[in-house]
N, C-alpha and C positions, 0 to 999 in steps of 0.2 A: 428398640421398640418391640414389644412382644408380638408374636405372630397372631393372626386372627384365629380364634378358637373354632374348631369344627362345629358345625350345626347339627351334629348327630352323635349319638352314644355309640362309640366304637364297639364295645362289648355286645351291645344289643344287635347291631347290624351284623356282626360276626356270627352271632347265634342264628340269625335268619339265613345267612349264607350256609351255615352248617346244615341246617334243616333242608335246604334246597339240594345240596350235594348228597345228603343222606337219602333223600327221596328218589333222586334221579341219577345219581352217579356223577362222576367227573365229566365225562364226555357228554352225557345227557343234559347237563346244565350249561346253557349258553350264557353269554354276558347279558343278553336281554332278560333271561330268566333271573339272573342275579340282581339286575337293576330293579326288576319288579319285586323280588322277594325282599331285598334289603331296603328299598324305598329311597335310594340315593342314585345320583347320576353315575354313569360309567367313569367319568373323569375323577369323581370323588373316590370311587372304588380303587382305581389305579393309584391315586395319590395316597390313600390310606394303607393299602396292602401291597402295592407294587405290581402284581400280576395275578391272573386267575390261578396259576399254580401256587403262588405264594399264599394267596387267600385260602386255597384248598388245604395247604399244609397247616395253616392256623386253625382252620375249621376242624380238621382231624384232631389236632392237639386239644382243642376245646372239648371235643367229644370224649377223648381219652381222659381228660381231667374231670369230667362230670359223669354222664351216663355210661360211657364206654369203658370206664375204669372199674367196672364191676368185678372182673376176673382178678385183677391185682388186689383189690380190697378183700375179696373173699379169701384168697390164698394167704394174705398177710394177717388177717384178723381172726380167722377161725383156729381154735386150739388144736384140732387134729386135721390130718390130710383128708380123711374121709369127709368130715364136715365141710372142709374148704372146697373140695371138688363138688360135692352136692350143692352147696350154696352157689358156687359159680354157675352151675347149670340151671338152677332154679332162677337165679337173678337174670341170667341170659334170656330164658324163656319169658320171664316177666317183662323185661325191657323190650325184647323183639316184638312183642304183641301188645305193647302198651298203647291204649287209645290216646290219640293226640300226637303221637310220634310216628315218623316213618317206620315201617316194619322191617325187621332184620337188623343186621350189624353194618354200620357205615363202613368199617374197615374191610369187611369181607366182600361187600356188594358194590362198592363205589367204582372199582376199576379192575375186575379180574383179568380182563384183556382190553388193550387200548390200541388205537391206531398208532402207526409207527412214530408219529411226532409226539405222542404222549406216553411212550414206553417208559420214560423215567418216572412218571406218576405211578404206573402199574408196579414197577420194581420197588419204588418207595413203599407202597402199600404192602407189598409182599414182605418187605423187611419189618414192617409193623406187625404183621401176622406171625412172622418167625420169632419176633421178640416176645409175643404172648406165649408161644409154644415154649420158649426158653424159661419163662417164669413158671409155667406149669411143671416143666421138667425139674427145675431146681427144688420145687416144693416136694415132688415125689422122690427125688434123691435124698432129701432130708428125711422123708418118711421112712425110707429104707434104713438110713443110718440110725434113726432113733428107735427102730423096731416096730414101727406102725404097720409096715408091710414086711413080708418074709425076705430073708437075705437072697433067695433065688428069684425074687420078683424083678422084672425088667422095667425100671422107671422110664426109659426111653419109649418102650412099646406102649406103656400106659399114657404117657404124654402125647404120643402120636394118636392114640385112640381118642382121648378126650378133646384134643384139638380138632380132630376130624368131626367128632360128634357135635362140638360147639358150632363149627361152621355149618354143619348140616341143619342145626336148629335155626340158624339165620335164614337159610334158603327155604325151609319149610314155612317159617313165619312170613317171608316175602311172598310165598305162593298162597298165602291165605289160610294155612292150617290154624285152627283155633287153639288158644292157649291150653285148654283142658286136655286136648289130644296130645299136644307137645309135651306137657308135664308128665303124662303117663309113660312116655319113653324114658324119662330120667331114672325111674326105678330099675328098668332093665339095664341101663348104662351103668348103674352103680353095682350091679352084680359082678362086673369085671373087677372092680376094686375089692369087693368083699371076698372074691375068690383068692386074693393074694394076702389077705389078713392072717396074722399068725394063728389065731384061734381056729382057723379052718384047715390048718396043716394036718396032714395025715401022719 
């Protein structure tokens, strides 16, 4: 006999949980917060997702598959590294300040530091941020190999800079900086890339 079907849309309640974690962080989101946000009982949350931590992992995966995948999409889809880096930053500023969404990046702001019992969550998020850095680095290494940037350019330094800048945009957005002001900083950030383009070599 088939099991009784769930009385809720799993994808829909996952999205609600994602937004709660995105807005308040991992530790700042209690089970009672999740019950209220998801509209289902705590027993149903545990039955469907296993634990708060497992639910959080799924919520971050949903974020990365949709809104939070902006960096990977920009780096994969744009024909040049310069266009890819600029689009990544513009898309980040747009997402982080988008009305109707929590401000900032879920992966950057959800758990920069945690209580001892939640250190595994903080370390897992750190690994997610390192993975994004690795994707940026690979695109910049490819740019050097293809001649988009000069042979003496340092892809690792550039990746470090743009990763740091990207995370800074998230914090500025969470602190209430308006989109127009954040966007203005992107032109300055792109000067770093333009300085290592071949046509500027002396």
